[in-house]
C-alpha positions, -999 to 999 in steps of 0.1 A, spaced: 835 -439 -411 845 -474 -417 821 -478 -447 841 -509 -460 824 -524 -424 789 -511 -435 799 -527 -466 808 -559 -449 775 -561 -429 753 -555 -455 764 -585 -476 763 -600 -445 726 -588 -444 720 -602 -476 732 -639 -470 722 -643 -443 693 -670 -432 659 -648 -426 640 -647 -399 607 -643 -403 593 -616 -377 561 -616 -366 558 -582 -380 564 -596 -416 537 -623 -408 516 -599 -392 517 -575 -428 511 -605 -452 487 -612 -433 471 -585 -432 480 -583 -471 456 -614 -475 429 -601 -464 426 -568 -483 439 -582 -514 410 -603 -533 389 -571 -526 416 -545 -538 417 -570 -566 379 -570 -569 373 -533 -572 401 -522 -598 397 -551 -624 355 -542 -620 361 -504 -615 375 -503 -648 362 -530 -668 335 -506 -663 345 -474 -672 352 -492 -702 319 -498 -705 304 -472 -701 327 -452 -722 313 -476 -751 279 -470 -741 288 -437 -742 306 -430 -780 276 -453 -793 251 -429 -780 275 -399 -790 280 -409 -826 314 -416 -825 314 -456 -829 286 -470 -845 276 -448 -870 251 -420 -859 224 -444 -868 191 -444 -843 198 -481 -837 232 -472 -821 225 -442 -799 194 -462 -787 222 -495 -781 244 -466 -762 220 -459 -735 218 -488 -729 257 -496 -724 263 -468 -707 232 -474 -680 252 -506 -673 285 -494 -672 272 -464 -645 255 -492 -620 287 -512 -628 304 -480 -612 283 -474 -584 277 -512 -578 313 -514 -572 321 -494 -538 297 -516 -520 309 -546 -537 341 -544 -526 336 -530 -486 315 -569 -484 339 -582 -498 368 -569 -478 346 -574 -446 343 -608 -457 381 -609 -453 387 -594 -428 365 -619 -407 382 -643 -417 414 -638 -416 402 -610 -383 411 -643 -355 449 -640 -366 454 -614 -366 446 -600 -337 461 -627 -318 500 -619 -335 489 -580 -330 481 -589 -291 513 -610 -295 537 -582 -306 528 -554 -283 530 -580 -254 565 -582 -265 574 -549 -264 
């Protein structure tokens, strides 16, 4: 096997102008539809989990000195964190559906074009 030829072809492919294929465009549209929902879901989930953890720490007296006010505040903050974790997935689904509606027609059109070419 001629490794020099393979290496030369790789270099040529790396430096030659790229033509965007329809499959790449389809993949980008799919990511564009899903990315905002994913970013929100991860960010809101992490923040809600941190709020829940802070509330648990306050309620158990790890932070706040173990006084009654800190315990009550910890329970309240913990419940807010639980609510945030609970509503995260439904909000994610709504955002994902909105993104699919926004880009769905373009994705379907491009997918049909790709399927007809083959």
